[in-house]
PyMOL Python script that loads the backbone (N, CA, C, O; Angstrom):
from pymol import cmd

cmd.read_pdbstr("""\
ATOM      1  N   MET A   1      28.783  33.467  17.272  1.00  0.00           N
ATOM      2  CA  MET A   1      27.476  33.143  16.739  1.00  0.00           C
ATOM      3  C   MET A   1      27.289  31.626  16.772  1.00  0.00           C
ATOM      4  O   MET A   1      28.175  30.868  16.377  1.00  0.00           O
ATOM      5  N   LEU A   2      26.148  31.209  17.240  1.00  0.00           N
ATOM      6  CA  LEU A   2      25.829  29.798  17.365  1.00  0.00           C
ATOM      7  C   LEU A   2      25.106  29.335  16.110  1.00  0.00           C
ATOM      8  O   LEU A   2      24.128  29.960  15.700  1.00  0.00           O
ATOM      9  N   THR A   3      25.561  28.266  15.502  1.00  0.00           N
ATOM     10  CA  THR A   3      24.894  27.752  14.302  1.00  0.00           C
ATOM     11  C   THR A   3      24.280  26.400  14.599  1.00  0.00           C
ATOM     12  O   THR A   3      24.843  25.600  15.347  1.00  0.00           O
ATOM     13  N   TYR A   4      23.146  26.153  14.021  1.00  0.00           N
ATOM     14  CA  TYR A   4      22.440  24.890  14.189  1.00  0.00           C
ATOM     15  C   TYR A   4      22.389  24.168  12.851  1.00  0.00           C
ATOM     16  O   TYR A   4      22.237  24.808  11.810  1.00  0.00           O
ATOM     17  N   PRO A   5      22.514  22.852  12.861  1.00  0.00           N
ATOM     18  CA  PRO A   5      22.404  22.120  11.598  1.00  0.00           C
ATOM     19  C   PRO A   5      20.995  22.239  11.027  1.00  0.00           C
ATOM     20  O   PRO A   5      20.017  22.277  11.773  1.00  0.00           O
ATOM     21  N   LEU A   6      20.900  22.295   9.731  1.00  0.00           N
ATOM     22  CA  LEU A   6      19.646  22.379   8.989  1.00  0.00           C
ATOM     23  C   LEU A   6      18.894  23.686   9.201  1.00  0.00           C
ATOM     24  O   LEU A   6      17.726  23.797   8.831  1.00  0.00           O
ATOM     25  N   MET A   7      19.547  24.665   9.786  1.00  0.00           N
ATOM     26  CA  MET A   7      18.939  25.992   9.913  1.00  0.00           C
ATOM     27  C   MET A   7      19.482  26.826   8.754  1.00  0.00           C
ATOM     28  O   MET A   7      20.656  27.196   8.745  1.00  0.00           O
ATOM     29  N   ILE A   8      18.631  27.115   7.785  1.00  0.00           N
ATOM     30  CA  ILE A   8      19.097  27.889   6.646  1.00  0.00           C
ATOM     31  C   ILE A   8      18.469  29.274   6.697  1.00  0.00           C
ATOM     32  O   ILE A   8      17.332  29.443   7.138  1.00  0.00           O
ATOM     33  N   GLY A   9      19.210  30.232   6.250  1.00  0.00           N
ATOM     34  CA  GLY A   9      18.761  31.611   6.275  1.00  0.00           C
ATOM     35  C   GLY A   9      18.202  32.048   4.938  1.00  0.00           C
ATOM     36  O   GLY A   9      18.034  31.250   4.016  1.00  0.00           O
ATOM     37  N   THR A  10      17.920  33.329   4.861  1.00  0.00           N
ATOM     38  CA  THR A  10      17.314  33.911   3.667  1.00  0.00           C
ATOM     39  C   THR A  10      18.221  33.774   2.454  1.00  0.00           C
ATOM     40  O   THR A  10      17.754  33.426   1.370  1.00  0.00           O
ATOM     41  N   TRP A  11      19.508  34.042   2.622  1.00  0.00           N
ATOM     42  CA  TRP A  11      20.415  34.011   1.474  1.00  0.00           C
ATOM     43  C   TRP A  11      20.628  32.598   0.955  1.00  0.00           C
ATOM     44  O   TRP A  11      20.827  32.389  -0.242  1.00  0.00           O
ATOM     45  N   GLU A  12      20.586  31.639   1.854  1.00  0.00           N
ATOM     46  CA  GLU A  12      20.707  30.256   1.404  1.00  0.00           C
ATOM     47  C   GLU A  12      19.490  29.850   0.582  1.00  0.00           C
ATOM     48  O   GLU A  12      19.630  29.167  -0.432  1.00  0.00           O
ATOM     49  N   ILE A  13      18.301  30.261   1.006  1.00  0.00           N
ATOM     50  CA  ILE A  13      17.078  29.968   0.249  1.00  0.00           C
ATOM     51  C   ILE A  13      17.124  30.635  -1.113  1.00  0.00           C
ATOM     52  O   ILE A  13      16.751  30.031  -2.119  1.00  0.00           O
ATOM     53  N   VAL A  14      17.583  31.887  -1.149  1.00  0.00           N
ATOM     54  CA  VAL A  14      17.694  32.601  -2.424  1.00  0.00           C
ATOM     55  C   VAL A  14      18.661  31.871  -3.350  1.00  0.00           C
ATOM     56  O   VAL A  14      18.381  31.723  -4.539  1.00  0.00           O
ATOM     57  N   ALA A  15      19.778  31.420  -2.830  1.00  0.00           N
ATOM     58  CA  ALA A  15      20.768  30.707  -3.644  1.00  0.00           C
ATOM     59  C   ALA A  15      20.191  29.392  -4.167  1.00  0.00           C
ATOM     60  O   ALA A  15      20.408  29.045  -5.328  1.00  0.00           O
ATOM     61  N   ILE A  16      19.461  28.660  -3.330  1.00  0.00           N
ATOM     62  CA  ILE A  16      18.862  27.395  -3.760  1.00  0.00           C
ATOM     63  C   ILE A  16      17.844  27.633  -4.863  1.00  0.00           C
ATOM     64  O   ILE A  16      17.840  26.921  -5.867  1.00  0.00           O
ATOM     65  N   VAL A  17      16.981  28.625  -4.687  1.00  0.00           N
ATOM     66  CA  VAL A  17      15.979  28.951  -5.717  1.00  0.00           C
ATOM     67  C   VAL A  17      16.666  29.345  -7.015  1.00  0.00           C
ATOM     68  O   VAL A  17      16.231  28.936  -8.091  1.00  0.00           O
ATOM     69  N   PHE A  18      17.728  30.131  -6.933  1.00  0.00           N
ATOM     70  CA  PHE A  18      18.465  30.553  -8.120  1.00  0.00           C
ATOM     71  C   PHE A  18      19.054  29.358  -8.860  1.00  0.00           C
ATOM     72  O   PHE A  18      18.980  29.293 -10.087  1.00  0.00           O
ATOM     73  N   VAL A  19      19.633  28.419  -8.132  1.00  0.00           N
ATOM     74  CA  VAL A  19      20.215  27.233  -8.758  1.00  0.00           C
ATOM     75  C   VAL A  19      19.126  26.379  -9.407  1.00  0.00           C
ATOM     76  O   VAL A  19      19.319  25.859 -10.506  1.00  0.00           O
ATOM     77  N   VAL A  20      17.986  26.231  -8.734  1.00  0.00           N
ATOM     78  CA  VAL A  20      16.886  25.438  -9.295  1.00  0.00           C
ATOM     79  C   VAL A  20      16.384  26.069 -10.586  1.00  0.00           C
ATOM     80  O   VAL A  20      16.135  25.364 -11.564  1.00  0.00           O
ATOM     81  N   VAL A  21      16.233  27.388 -10.599  1.00  0.00           N
ATOM     82  CA  VAL A  21      15.770  28.072 -11.815  1.00  0.00           C
ATOM     83  C   VAL A  21      16.791  27.912 -12.930  1.00  0.00           C
ATOM     84  O   VAL A  21      16.416  27.717 -14.086  1.00  0.00           O
ATOM     85  N   LEU A  22      18.067  27.989 -12.603  1.00  0.00           N
ATOM     86  CA  LEU A  22      19.095  27.806 -13.623  1.00  0.00           C
ATOM     87  C   LEU A  22      19.086  26.384 -14.182  1.00  0.00           C
ATOM     88  O   LEU A  22      19.231  26.191 -15.389  1.00  0.00           O
ATOM     89  N   LEU A  23      18.919  25.402 -13.319  1.00  0.00           N
ATOM     90  CA  LEU A  23      18.963  24.013 -13.769  1.00  0.00           C
ATOM     91  C   LEU A  23      17.727  23.611 -14.568  1.00  0.00           C
ATOM     92  O   LEU A  23      17.844  22.948 -15.599  1.00  0.00           O
ATOM     93  N   PHE A  24      16.550  24.005 -14.101  1.00  0.00           N
ATOM     94  CA  PHE A  24      15.316  23.497 -14.696  1.00  0.00           C
ATOM     95  C   PHE A  24      14.574  24.504 -15.555  1.00  0.00           C
ATOM     96  O   PHE A  24      13.737  24.113 -16.369  1.00  0.00           O
ATOM     97  N   GLY A  25      14.850  25.751 -15.402  1.00  0.00           N
ATOM     98  CA  GLY A  25      14.135  26.769 -16.160  1.00  0.00           C
ATOM     99  C   GLY A  25      12.789  27.077 -15.516  1.00  0.00           C
ATOM    100  O   GLY A  25      12.256  26.265 -14.760  1.00  0.00           O
ATOM    101  N   GLY A  26      12.251  28.231 -15.812  1.00  0.00           N
ATOM    102  CA  GLY A  26      11.007  28.690 -15.198  1.00  0.00           C
ATOM    103  C   GLY A  26       9.792  27.868 -15.579  1.00  0.00           C
ATOM    104  O   GLY A  26       8.842  27.778 -14.800  1.00  0.00           O
ATOM    105  N   LYS A  27       9.800  27.269 -16.753  1.00  0.00           N
ATOM    106  CA  LYS A  27       8.621  26.524 -17.209  1.00  0.00           C
ATOM    107  C   LYS A  27       8.515  25.140 -16.570  1.00  0.00           C
ATOM    108  O   LYS A  27       7.412  24.607 -16.449  1.00  0.00           O
ATOM    109  N   LYS A  28       9.619  24.556 -16.168  1.00  0.00           N
ATOM    110  CA  LYS A  28       9.615  23.209 -15.594  1.00  0.00           C
ATOM    111  C   LYS A  28       9.287  23.196 -14.107  1.00  0.00           C
ATOM    112  O   LYS A  28       8.854  22.167 -13.588  1.00  0.00           O
ATOM    113  N   ILE A  29       9.478  24.298 -13.416  1.00  0.00           N
ATOM    114  CA  ILE A  29       9.295  24.335 -11.963  1.00  0.00           C
ATOM    115  C   ILE A  29       7.874  23.962 -11.548  1.00  0.00           C
ATOM    116  O   ILE A  29       7.725  23.162 -10.624  1.00  0.00           O
ATOM    117  N   PRO A  30       6.806  24.500 -12.183  1.00  0.00           N
ATOM    118  CA  PRO A  30       5.459  24.084 -11.770  1.00  0.00           C
ATOM    119  C   PRO A  30       5.224  22.578 -11.921  1.00  0.00           C
ATOM    120  O   PRO A  30       4.550  21.969 -11.091  1.00  0.00           O
ATOM    121  N   GLU A  31       5.775  21.985 -12.972  1.00  0.00           N
ATOM    122  CA  GLU A  31       5.646  20.541 -13.165  1.00  0.00           C
ATOM    123  C   GLU A  31       6.366  19.778 -12.050  1.00  0.00           C
ATOM    124  O   GLU A  31       5.856  18.777 -11.547  1.00  0.00           O
ATOM    125  N   LEU A  32       7.551  20.255 -11.671  1.00  0.00           N
ATOM    126  CA  LEU A  32       8.302  19.614 -10.593  1.00  0.00           C
ATOM    127  C   LEU A  32       7.548  19.719  -9.270  1.00  0.00           C
ATOM    128  O   LEU A  32       7.487  18.748  -8.515  1.00  0.00           O
ATOM    129  N   MET A  33       6.984  20.866  -8.987  1.00  0.00           N
ATOM    130  CA  MET A  33       6.249  21.059  -7.738  1.00  0.00           C
ATOM    131  C   MET A  33       4.977  20.212  -7.707  1.00  0.00           C
ATOM    132  O   MET A  33       4.591  19.707  -6.653  1.00  0.00           O
ATOM    133  N   LYS A  34       4.329  20.057  -8.857  1.00  0.00           N
ATOM    134  CA  LYS A  34       3.143  19.220  -8.938  1.00  0.00           C
ATOM    135  C   LYS A  34       3.504  17.766  -8.632  1.00  0.00           C
ATOM    136  O   LYS A  34       2.801  17.093  -7.879  1.00  0.00           O
ATOM    137  N   GLY A  35       4.583  17.296  -9.208  1.00  0.00           N
ATOM    138  CA  GLY A  35       5.046  15.934  -8.945  1.00  0.00           C
ATOM    139  C   GLY A  35       5.449  15.748  -7.488  1.00  0.00           C
ATOM    140  O   GLY A  35       5.170  14.707  -6.893  1.00  0.00           O
ATOM    141  N   LEU A  36       6.098  16.744  -6.915  1.00  0.00           N
ATOM    142  CA  LEU A  36       6.487  16.682  -5.513  1.00  0.00           C
ATOM    143  C   LEU A  36       5.251  16.635  -4.623  1.00  0.00           C
ATOM    144  O   LEU A  36       5.213  15.873  -3.657  1.00  0.00           O
ATOM    145  N   GLY A  37       4.252  17.436  -4.935  1.00  0.00           N
ATOM    146  CA  GLY A  37       3.007  17.435  -4.161  1.00  0.00           C
ATOM    147  C   GLY A  37       2.300  16.093  -4.224  1.00  0.00           C
ATOM    148  O   GLY A  37       1.798  15.609  -3.210  1.00  0.00           O
ATOM    149  N   LYS A  38       2.255  15.485  -5.407  1.00  0.00           N
ATOM    150  CA  LYS A  38       1.635  14.159  -5.545  1.00  0.00           C
ATOM    151  C   LYS A  38       2.400  13.116  -4.733  1.00  0.00           C
ATOM    152  O   LYS A  38       1.798  12.235  -4.119  1.00  0.00           O
ATOM    153  N   GLY A  39       3.715  13.219  -4.732  1.00  0.00           N
ATOM    154  CA  GLY A  39       4.525  12.285  -3.961  1.00  0.00           C
ATOM    155  C   GLY A  39       4.280  12.418  -2.463  1.00  0.00           C
ATOM    156  O   GLY A  39       4.171  11.412  -1.761  1.00  0.00           O
ATOM    157  N   VAL A  40       4.193  13.642  -1.973  1.00  0.00           N
ATOM    158  CA  VAL A  40       3.938  13.870  -0.550  1.00  0.00           C
ATOM    159  C   VAL A  40       2.549  13.360  -0.182  1.00  0.00           C
ATOM    160  O   VAL A  40       2.371  12.741   0.867  1.00  0.00           O
ATOM    161  N   LYS A  41       1.561  13.619  -1.047  1.00  0.00           N
ATOM    162  CA  LYS A  41       0.198  13.157  -0.781  1.00  0.00           C
ATOM    163  C   LYS A  41       0.152  11.633  -0.721  1.00  0.00           C
ATOM    164  O   LYS A  41      -0.491  11.069   0.165  1.00  0.00           O
ATOM    165  N   SER A  42       0.818  10.970  -1.643  1.00  0.00           N
ATOM    166  CA  SER A  42       0.856   9.515  -1.668  1.00  0.00           C
ATOM    167  C   SER A  42       1.537   8.972  -0.415  1.00  0.00           C
ATOM    168  O   SER A  42       1.092   7.973   0.151  1.00  0.00           O
ATOM    169  N   PHE A  43       2.603   9.618   0.017  1.00  0.00           N
ATOM    170  CA  PHE A  43       3.320   9.197   1.216  1.00  0.00           C
ATOM    171  C   PHE A  43       2.424   9.309   2.448  1.00  0.00           C
ATOM    172  O   PHE A  43       2.391   8.400   3.278  1.00  0.00           O
ATOM    173  N   LYS A  44       1.698  10.423   2.568  1.00  0.00           N
ATOM    174  CA  LYS A  44       0.792  10.616   3.704  1.00  0.00           C
ATOM    175  C   LYS A  44      -0.334   9.584   3.695  1.00  0.00           C
ATOM    176  O   LYS A  44      -0.706   9.070   4.749  1.00  0.00           O
ATOM    177  N   GLU A  45      -0.878   9.276   2.520  1.00  0.00           N
ATOM    178  CA  GLU A  45      -1.928   8.251   2.421  1.00  0.00           C
ATOM    179  C   GLU A  45      -1.393   6.896   2.856  1.00  0.00           C
ATOM    180  O   GLU A  45      -2.088   6.147   3.541  1.00  0.00           O
ATOM    181  N   GLY A  46      -0.185   6.578   2.473  1.00  0.00           N
ATOM    182  CA  GLY A  46       0.430   5.317   2.874  1.00  0.00           C
ATOM    183  C   GLY A  46       0.614   5.231   4.380  1.00  0.00           C
ATOM    184  O   GLY A  46       0.361   4.188   4.983  1.00  0.00           O
ATOM    185  N   ILE A  47       1.053   6.324   4.988  1.00  0.00           N
ATOM    186  CA  ILE A  47       1.221   6.354   6.442  1.00  0.00           C
ATOM    187  C   ILE A  47      -0.116   6.169   7.130  1.00  0.00           C
ATOM    188  O   ILE A  47      -0.217   5.423   8.104  1.00  0.00           O
ATOM    189  N   ASN A  48      -1.150   6.844   6.630  1.00  0.00           N
ATOM    190  CA  ASN A  48      -2.480   6.716   7.230  1.00  0.00           C
ATOM    191  C   ASN A  48      -3.002   5.286   7.130  1.00  0.00           C
ATOM    192  O   ASN A  48      -3.620   4.789   8.072  1.00  0.00           O
ATOM    193  N   GLU A  49      -2.764   4.618   6.004  1.00  0.00           N
ATOM    194  CA  GLU A  49      -3.197   3.233   5.834  1.00  0.00           C
ATOM    195  C   GLU A  49      -2.493   2.310   6.829  1.00  0.00           C
ATOM    196  O   GLU A  49      -3.120   1.426   7.414  1.00  0.00           O
ATOM    197  N   VAL A  50      -1.202   2.516   7.017  1.00  0.00           N
ATOM    198  CA  VAL A  50      -0.448   1.685   7.954  1.00  0.00           C
ATOM    199  C   VAL A  50      -0.956   1.912   9.378  1.00  0.00           C
ATOM    200  O   VAL A  50      -1.126   0.957  10.135  1.00  0.00           O
ATOM    201  N   GLU A  51      -1.196   3.171   9.743  1.00  0.00           N
ATOM    202  CA  GLU A  51      -1.717   3.464  11.083  1.00  0.00           C
ATOM    203  C   GLU A  51      -3.076   2.800  11.291  1.00  0.00           C
ATOM    204  O   GLU A  51      -3.350   2.268  12.367  1.00  0.00           O
ATOM    205  N   LYS A  52      -3.923   2.830  10.266  1.00  0.00           N
ATOM    206  CA  LYS A  52      -5.247   2.218  10.370  1.00  0.00           C
ATOM    207  C   LYS A  52      -5.121   0.710  10.552  1.00  0.00           C
ATOM    208  O   LYS A  52      -5.825   0.126  11.375  1.00  0.00           O
ATOM    209  N   GLU A  53      -4.232   0.077   9.795  1.00  0.00           N
ATOM    210  CA  GLU A  53      -4.027  -1.360   9.918  1.00  0.00           C
ATOM    211  C   GLU A  53      -3.527  -1.730  11.316  1.00  0.00           C
ATOM    212  O   GLU A  53      -3.940  -2.742  11.881  1.00  0.00           O
ATOM    213  N   ILE A  54      -2.645  -0.914  11.861  1.00  0.00           N
ATOM    214  CA  ILE A  54      -2.120  -1.183  13.202  1.00  0.00           C
ATOM    215  C   ILE A  54      -3.242  -1.067  14.231  1.00  0.00           C
ATOM    216  O   ILE A  54      -3.350  -1.905  15.127  1.00  0.00           O
ATOM    217  N   LYS A  55      -4.072  -0.040  14.109  1.00  0.00           N
ATOM    218  CA  LYS A  55      -5.187   0.127  15.041  1.00  0.00           C
ATOM    219  C   LYS A  55      -6.174  -1.031  14.928  1.00  0.00           C
ATOM    220  O   LYS A  55      -6.662  -1.531  15.941  1.00  0.00           O
ATOM    221  N   ASP A  56      -6.471  -1.460  13.701  1.00  0.00           N
ATOM    222  CA  ASP A  56      -7.381  -2.586  13.492  1.00  0.00           C
ATOM    223  C   ASP A  56      -6.806  -3.872  14.102  1.00  0.00           C
ATOM    224  O   ASP A  56      -7.524  -4.640  14.742  1.00  0.00           O
ATOM    225  N   MET A  57      -5.521  -4.090  13.897  1.00  0.00           N
ATOM    226  CA  MET A  57      -4.879  -5.283  14.427  1.00  0.00           C
ATOM    227  C   MET A  57      -4.895  -5.249  15.962  1.00  0.00           C
ATOM    228  O   MET A  57      -5.140  -6.269  16.607  1.00  0.00           O
ATOM    229  N   ASP A  58      -4.637  -4.086  16.533  1.00  0.00           N
ATOM    230  CA  ASP A  58      -4.660  -3.943  17.979  1.00  0.00           C
ATOM    231  C   ASP A  58      -6.053  -4.210  18.534  1.00  0.00           C
ATOM    232  O   ASP A  58      -6.203  -4.873  19.560  1.00  0.00           O
ATOM    233  N   ALA A  59      -7.073  -3.690  17.850  1.00  0.00           N
ATOM    234  CA  ALA A  59      -8.454  -3.913  18.291  1.00  0.00           C
ATOM    235  C   ALA A  59      -8.821  -5.394  18.212  1.00  0.00           C
ATOM    236  O   ALA A  59      -9.474  -5.914  19.117  1.00  0.00           O
ATOM    237  N   SER A  60      -8.413  -6.075  17.147  1.00  0.00           N
ATOM    238  CA  SER A  60      -8.732  -7.495  17.023  1.00  0.00           C
ATOM    239  C   SER A  60      -8.002  -8.319  18.075  1.00  0.00           C
ATOM    240  O   SER A  60      -8.548  -9.310  18.561  1.00  0.00           O
ATOM    241  N   LEU A  61      -6.788  -7.938  18.436  1.00  0.00           N
ATOM    242  CA  LEU A  61      -6.058  -8.645  19.493  1.00  0.00           C
ATOM    243  C   LEU A  61      -6.730  -8.445  20.844  1.00  0.00           C
ATOM    244  O   LEU A  61      -6.790  -9.368  21.656  1.00  0.00           O
ATOM    245  N   GLU A  62      -7.235  -7.240  21.083  1.00  0.00           N
ATOM    246  CA  GLU A  62      -7.943  -6.986  22.335  1.00  0.00           C
ATOM    247  C   GLU A  62      -9.237  -7.786  22.396  1.00  0.00           C
ATOM    248  O   GLU A  62      -9.606  -8.291  23.456  1.00  0.00           O
ATOM    249  N   ASP A  63      -9.925  -7.903  21.270  1.00  0.00           N
ATOM    250  CA  ASP A  63     -11.160  -8.701  21.215  1.00  0.00           C
ATOM    251  C   ASP A  63     -10.864 -10.175  21.535  1.00  0.00           C
ATOM    252  O   ASP A  63     -11.602 -10.811  22.288  1.00  0.00           O
ATOM    253  N   LYS A  64      -9.785 -10.709  20.960  1.00  0.00           N
ATOM    254  CA  LYS A  64      -9.402 -12.101  21.217  1.00  0.00           C
ATOM    255  C   LYS A  64      -9.026 -12.300  22.680  1.00  0.00           C
ATOM    256  O   LYS A  64      -9.316 -13.339  23.273  1.00  0.00           O
ATOM    257  N   LYS A  65      -8.370 -11.281  23.258  1.00  0.00           N
ATOM    258  CA  LYS A  65      -7.953 -11.367  24.650  1.00  0.00           C
ATOM    259  C   LYS A  65      -9.187 -11.390  25.573  1.00  0.00           C
ATOM    260  O   LYS A  65      -9.196 -12.097  26.581  1.00  0.00           O
ATOM    261  N   GLU A  66     -10.216 -10.622  25.226  1.00  0.00           N
ATOM    262  CA  GLU A  66     -11.441 -10.562  26.026  1.00  0.00           C
ATOM    263  C   GLU A  66     -12.232 -11.868  25.935  1.00  0.00           C
ATOM    264  O   GLU A  66     -12.909 -12.243  26.892  1.00  0.00           O
ATOM    265  N   GLU A  67     -12.158 -12.563  24.800  1.00  0.00           N
ATOM    266  CA  GLU A  67     -12.877 -13.815  24.605  1.00  0.00           C
ATOM    267  C   GLU A  67     -12.357 -14.923  25.509  1.00  0.00           C
ATOM    268  O   GLU A  67     -13.107 -15.829  25.873  1.00  0.00           O
ATOM    269  N   LYS A  68     -11.100 -14.861  25.870  1.00  0.00           N
ATOM    270  CA  LYS A  68     -10.488 -15.924  26.690  1.00  0.00           C
ATOM    271  C   LYS A  68     -10.873 -15.814  28.102  1.00  0.00           C
ATOM    272  O   LYS A  68     -10.448 -16.626  28.924  1.00  0.00           O
TER     273      LYS A  68
END
""", "prot")
cmd.dss("prot")
cmd.show_as("cartoon", "prot")
cmd.util.cbc("prot")
cmd.orient("prot")
């Protein structure tokens, strides 16, 4: 059987969920997921801002190049 890194199966997911429930309890999980979602959203917004700045900088450099 060929195994790949970071390929997890059904039983591994079940074990991870079980450990998370044991550590944090059922009431804390929604709060953790909400915080995780906010973090991912903030990360994506940051990436989009950086991409926009790079595009703006590239456009301004092209404008300067055309002026010469």
